[in-house]
mmCIF file of the N, C-alpha and C atoms, coordinates in Angstrom:
data_MODEL
# 
_entry.id   MODEL 
# 
loop_
_atom_site.group_PDB 
_atom_site.id 
_atom_site.type_symbol 
_atom_site.label_atom_id 
_atom_site.label_alt_id 
_atom_site.label_comp_id 
_atom_site.label_asym_id 
_atom_site.label_entity_id 
_atom_site.label_seq_id 
_atom_site.pdbx_PDB_ins_code 
_atom_site.Cartn_x 
_atom_site.Cartn_y 
_atom_site.Cartn_z 
_atom_site.occupancy 
_atom_site.B_iso_or_equiv 
_atom_site.pdbx_formal_charge 
_atom_site.auth_seq_id 
_atom_site.auth_comp_id 
_atom_site.auth_asym_id 
_atom_site.auth_atom_id 
_atom_site.pdbx_PDB_model_num 
ATOM 1   N N  . MET A 1 1  ? 0.848   -1.198 0.000  1.00 0.00 ? 1  MET A N  1 
ATOM 2   C CA . MET A 1 1  ? 0.000   0.000  0.000  1.00 0.00 ? 1  MET A CA 1 
ATOM 3   C C  . MET A 1 1  ? 0.882   1.247  0.000  1.00 0.00 ? 1  MET A C  1 
ATOM 4   N N  . ASN A 1 2  ? 0.419   2.250  -0.706 1.00 0.00 ? 2  ASN A N  1 
ATOM 5   C CA . ASN A 1 2  ? 1.163   3.500  -0.784 1.00 0.00 ? 2  ASN A CA 1 
ATOM 6   C C  . ASN A 1 2  ? 1.274   4.128  0.605  1.00 0.00 ? 2  ASN A C  1 
ATOM 7   N N  . ALA A 1 3  ? 2.496   4.480  1.003  1.00 0.00 ? 3  ALA A N  1 
ATOM 8   C CA . ALA A 1 3  ? 2.729   5.043  2.334  1.00 0.00 ? 3  ALA A CA 1 
ATOM 9   C C  . ALA A 1 3  ? 1.942   6.340  2.520  1.00 0.00 ? 3  ALA A C  1 
ATOM 10  N N  . PHE A 1 4  ? 1.885   7.170  1.466  1.00 0.00 ? 4  PHE A N  1 
ATOM 11  C CA . PHE A 1 4  ? 1.138   8.432  1.565  1.00 0.00 ? 4  PHE A CA 1 
ATOM 12  C C  . PHE A 1 4  ? -0.340  8.158  1.807  1.00 0.00 ? 4  PHE A C  1 
ATOM 13  N N  . LEU A 1 5  ? -0.881  7.164  1.099  1.00 0.00 ? 5  LEU A N  1 
ATOM 14  C CA . LEU A 1 5  ? -2.288  6.812  1.271  1.00 0.00 ? 5  LEU A CA 1 
ATOM 15  C C  . LEU A 1 5  ? -2.555  6.344  2.697  1.00 0.00 ? 5  LEU A C  1 
ATOM 16  N N  . VAL A 1 6  ? -1.629  5.576  3.248  1.00 0.00 ? 6  VAL A N  1 
ATOM 17  C CA . VAL A 1 6  ? -1.778  5.101  4.627  1.00 0.00 ? 6  VAL A CA 1 
ATOM 18  C C  . VAL A 1 6  ? -1.829  6.281  5.587  1.00 0.00 ? 6  VAL A C  1 
ATOM 19  N N  . LEU A 1 7  ? -0.937  7.256  5.387  1.00 0.00 ? 7  LEU A N  1 
ATOM 20  C CA . LEU A 1 7  ? -0.911  8.427  6.265  1.00 0.00 ? 7  LEU A CA 1 
ATOM 21  C C  . LEU A 1 7  ? -2.208  9.219  6.152  1.00 0.00 ? 7  LEU A C  1 
ATOM 22  N N  . VAL A 1 8  ? -2.730  9.335  4.936  1.00 0.00 ? 8  VAL A N  1 
ATOM 23  C CA . VAL A 1 8  ? -3.994  10.055 4.734  1.00 0.00 ? 8  VAL A CA 1 
ATOM 24  C C  . VAL A 1 8  ? -5.128  9.337  5.455  1.00 0.00 ? 8  VAL A C  1 
ATOM 25  N N  . VAL A 1 9  ? -5.165  8.005  5.327  1.00 0.00 ? 9  VAL A N  1 
ATOM 26  C CA . VAL A 1 9  ? -6.214  7.226  5.993  1.00 0.00 ? 9  VAL A CA 1 
ATOM 27  C C  . VAL A 1 9  ? -6.130  7.406  7.502  1.00 0.00 ? 9  VAL A C  1 
ATOM 28  N N  . ILE A 1 10 ? -4.920  7.333  8.055  1.00 0.00 ? 10 ILE A N  1 
ATOM 29  C CA . ILE A 1 10 ? -4.741  7.517  9.498  1.00 0.00 ? 10 ILE A CA 1 
ATOM 30  C C  . ILE A 1 10 ? -5.205  8.906  9.918  1.00 0.00 ? 10 ILE A C  1 
ATOM 31  N N  . ALA A 1 11 ? -4.839  9.922  9.131  1.00 0.00 ? 11 ALA A N  1 
ATOM 32  C CA . ALA A 1 11 ? -5.228  11.295 9.458  1.00 0.00 ? 11 ALA A CA 1 
ATOM 33  C C  . ALA A 1 11 ? -6.744  11.454 9.452  1.00 0.00 ? 11 ALA A C  1 
ATOM 34  N N  . VAL A 1 12 ? -7.397  10.890 8.436  1.00 0.00 ? 12 VAL A N  1 
ATOM 35  C CA . VAL A 1 12 ? -8.856  10.996 8.332  1.00 0.00 ? 12 VAL A CA 1 
ATOM 36  C C  . VAL A 1 12 ? -9.537  10.260 9.482  1.00 0.00 ? 12 VAL A C  1 
ATOM 37  N N  . VAL A 1 13 ? -9.084  9.041  9.746  1.00 0.00 ? 13 VAL A N  1 
ATOM 38  C CA . VAL A 1 13 ? -9.676  8.261  10.841 1.00 0.00 ? 13 VAL A CA 1 
ATOM 39  C C  . VAL A 1 13 ? -9.472  8.978  12.172 1.00 0.00 ? 13 VAL A C  1 
ATOM 40  N N  . SER A 1 14 ? -8.265  9.500  12.397 1.00 0.00 ? 14 SER A N  1 
ATOM 41  C CA . SER A 1 14 ? -7.966  10.204 13.640 1.00 0.00 ? 14 SER A CA 1 
ATOM 42  C C  . SER A 1 14 ? -8.851  11.436 13.785 1.00 0.00 ? 14 SER A C  1 
ATOM 43  N N  . TYR A 1 15 ? -9.054  12.155 12.677 1.00 0.00 ? 15 TYR A N  1 
ATOM 44  C CA . TYR A 1 15 ? -9.892  13.357 12.711 1.00 0.00 ? 15 TYR A CA 1 
ATOM 45  C C  . TYR A 1 15 ? -11.345 13.007 13.031 1.00 0.00 ? 15 TYR A C  1 
ATOM 46  N N  . LEU A 1 16 ? -11.841 11.961 12.390 1.00 0.00 ? 16 LEU A N  1 
ATOM 47  C CA . LEU A 1 16 ? -13.234 11.568 12.604 1.00 0.00 ? 16 LEU A CA 1 
ATOM 48  C C  . LEU A 1 16 ? -13.465 11.116 14.044 1.00 0.00 ? 16 LEU A C  1 
ATOM 49  N N  . ILE A 1 17 ? -12.507 10.420 14.606 1.00 0.00 ? 17 ILE A N  1 
ATOM 50  C CA . ILE A 1 17 ? -12.640 9.906  15.970 1.00 0.00 ? 17 ILE A CA 1 
ATOM 51  C C  . ILE A 1 17 ? -12.281 10.990 16.988 1.00 0.00 ? 17 ILE A C  1 
ATOM 52  N N  . GLY A 1 18 ? -11.401 11.921 16.583 1.00 0.00 ? 18 GLY A N  1 
ATOM 53  C CA . GLY A 1 18 ? -10.967 12.984 17.474 1.00 0.00 ? 18 GLY A CA 1 
ATOM 54  C C  . GLY A 1 18 ? -9.834  12.533 18.379 1.00 0.00 ? 18 GLY A C  1 
ATOM 55  N N  . SER A 1 19 ? -9.155  11.469 18.002 1.00 0.00 ? 19 SER A N  1 
ATOM 56  C CA . SER A 1 19 ? -8.070  10.951 18.827 1.00 0.00 ? 19 SER A CA 1 
ATOM 57  C C  . SER A 1 19 ? -7.013  10.300 17.955 1.00 0.00 ? 19 SER A C  1 
ATOM 58  N N  . ILE A 1 20 ? -5.799  10.842 17.993 1.00 0.00 ? 20 ILE A N  1 
ATOM 59  C CA . ILE A 1 20 ? -4.713  10.290 17.184 1.00 0.00 ? 20 ILE A CA 1 
ATOM 60  C C  . ILE A 1 20 ? -4.409  8.838  17.558 1.00 0.00 ? 20 ILE A C  1 
ATOM 61  N N  . PRO A 1 21 ? -4.250  8.500  18.853 1.00 0.00 ? 21 PRO A N  1 
ATOM 62  C CA . PRO A 1 21 ? -3.932  7.101  19.203 1.00 0.00 ? 21 PRO A CA 1 
ATOM 63  C C  . PRO A 1 21 ? -4.981  6.117  18.700 1.00 0.00 ? 21 PRO A C  1 
ATOM 64  N N  . TRP A 1 22 ? -6.268  6.468  18.827 1.00 0.00 ? 22 TRP A N  1 
ATOM 65  C CA . TRP A 1 22 ? -7.316  5.564  18.346 1.00 0.00 ? 22 TRP A CA 1 
ATOM 66  C C  . TRP A 1 22 ? -7.233  5.412  16.845 1.00 0.00 ? 22 TRP A C  1 
ATOM 67  N N  . GLY A 1 23 ? -6.888  6.505  16.145 1.00 0.00 ? 23 GLY A N  1 
ATOM 68  C CA . GLY A 1 23 ? -6.742  6.426  14.692 1.00 0.00 ? 23 GLY A CA 1 
ATOM 69  C C  . GLY A 1 23 ? -5.650  5.438  14.312 1.00 0.00 ? 23 GLY A C  1 
ATOM 70  N N  . LEU A 1 24 ? -4.528  5.485  15.040 1.00 0.00 ? 24 LEU A N  1 
ATOM 71  C CA . LEU A 1 24 ? -3.417  4.569  14.760 1.00 0.00 ? 24 LEU A CA 1 
ATOM 72  C C  . LEU A 1 24 ? -3.813  3.126  15.057 1.00 0.00 ? 24 LEU A C  1 
ATOM 73  N N  . ILE A 1 25 ? -4.503  2.923  16.177 1.00 0.00 ? 25 ILE A N  1 
ATOM 74  C CA . ILE A 1 25 ? -4.901  1.567  16.565 1.00 0.00 ? 25 ILE A CA 1 
ATOM 75  C C  . ILE A 1 25 ? -5.850  0.974  15.534 1.00 0.00 ? 25 ILE A C  1 
ATOM 76  N N  . ILE A 1 26 ? -6.843  1.748  15.127 1.00 0.00 ? 26 ILE A N  1 
ATOM 77  C CA . ILE A 1 26 ? -7.824  1.237  14.168 1.00 0.00 ? 26 ILE A CA 1 
ATOM 78  C C  . ILE A 1 26 ? -7.176  1.005  12.813 1.00 0.00 ? 26 ILE A C  1 
ATOM 79  N N  . SER A 1 27 ? -6.284  1.924  12.402 1.00 0.00 ? 27 SER A N  1 
ATOM 80  C CA . SER A 1 27 ? -5.606  1.746  11.120 1.00 0.00 ? 27 SER A CA 1 
ATOM 81  C C  . SER A 1 27 ? -4.763  0.478  11.137 1.00 0.00 ? 27 SER A C  1 
ATOM 82  N N  . LYS A 1 28 ? -4.088  0.219  12.267 1.00 0.00 ? 28 LYS A N  1 
ATOM 83  C CA . LYS A 1 28 ? -3.272  -0.985 12.380 1.00 0.00 ? 28 LYS A CA 1 
ATOM 84  C C  . LYS A 1 28 ? -4.161  -2.228 12.328 1.00 0.00 ? 28 LYS A C  1 
ATOM 85  N N  . LYS A 1 29 ? -5.315  -2.163 12.983 1.00 0.00 ? 29 LYS A N  1 
ATOM 86  C CA . LYS A 1 29 ? -6.213  -3.319 13.022 1.00 0.00 ? 29 LYS A CA 1 
ATOM 87  C C  . LYS A 1 29 ? -6.766  -3.637 11.636 1.00 0.00 ? 29 LYS A C  1 
ATOM 88  N N  . PHE A 1 30 ? -7.169  -2.595 10.897 1.00 0.00 ? 30 PHE A N  1 
ATOM 89  C CA . PHE A 1 30 ? -7.820  -2.813 9.613  1.00 0.00 ? 30 PHE A CA 1 
ATOM 90  C C  . PHE A 1 30 ? -6.836  -3.015 8.468  1.00 0.00 ? 30 PHE A C  1 
ATOM 91  N N  . PHE A 1 31 ? -5.681  -2.336 8.538  1.00 0.00 ? 31 PHE A N  1 
ATOM 92  C CA . PHE A 1 31 ? -4.744  -2.367 7.412  1.00 0.00 ? 31 PHE A CA 1 
ATOM 93  C C  . PHE A 1 31 ? -3.464  -3.135 7.722  1.00 0.00 ? 31 PHE A C  1 
ATOM 94  N N  . GLY A 1 32 ? -3.270  -3.528 8.990  1.00 0.00 ? 32 GLY A N  1 
ATOM 95  C CA . GLY A 1 32 ? -2.050  -4.231 9.361  1.00 0.00 ? 32 GLY A CA 1 
ATOM 96  C C  . GLY A 1 32 ? -0.834  -3.327 9.270  1.00 0.00 ? 32 GLY A C  1 
ATOM 97  N N  . PHE A 1 33 ? -1.069  -2.027 9.430  1.00 0.00 ? 33 PHE A N  1 
ATOM 98  C CA . PHE A 1 33 ? 0.019   -1.058 9.295  1.00 0.00 ? 33 PHE A CA 1 
ATOM 99  C C  . PHE A 1 33 ? 0.473   -0.596 10.669 1.00 0.00 ? 33 PHE A C  1 
ATOM 100 N N  . ASP A 1 34 ? 1.768   -0.755 10.935 1.00 0.00 ? 34 ASP A N  1 
ATOM 101 C CA . ASP A 1 34 ? 2.332   -0.320 12.205 1.00 0.00 ? 34 ASP A CA 1 
ATOM 102 C C  . ASP A 1 34 ? 3.269   0.842  11.928 1.00 0.00 ? 34 ASP A C  1 
ATOM 103 N N  . ILE A 1 35 ? 2.953   2.025  12.457 1.00 0.00 ? 35 ILE A N  1 
ATOM 104 C CA . ILE A 1 35 ? 3.719   3.235  12.158 1.00 0.00 ? 35 ILE A CA 1 
ATOM 105 C C  . ILE A 1 35 ? 5.139   3.148  12.717 1.00 0.00 ? 35 ILE A C  1 
ATOM 106 N N  . ARG A 1 36 ? 5.356   2.249  13.662 1.00 0.00 ? 36 ARG A N  1 
ATOM 107 C CA . ARG A 1 36 ? 6.690   2.134  14.262 1.00 0.00 ? 36 ARG A CA 1 
ATOM 108 C C  . ARG A 1 36 ? 7.676   1.423  13.349 1.00 0.00 ? 36 ARG A C  1 
ATOM 109 N N  . GLN A 1 37 ? 7.168   0.703  12.347 1.00 0.00 ? 37 GLN A N  1 
ATOM 110 C CA . GLN A 1 37 ? 8.061   -0.050 11.468 1.00 0.00 ? 37 GLN A CA 1 
ATOM 111 C C  . GLN A 1 37 ? 8.674   0.855  10.409 1.00 0.00 ? 37 GLN A C  1 
# 
């Protein structure tokens, strides 16, 4: 998956939820993407 697209998805999810950590957790759960890697 395109790294830029992943960042956009995380940003959108985080904005909708209003919480950056939750955005990262949900993105990791749905896309298998770990920002630490």
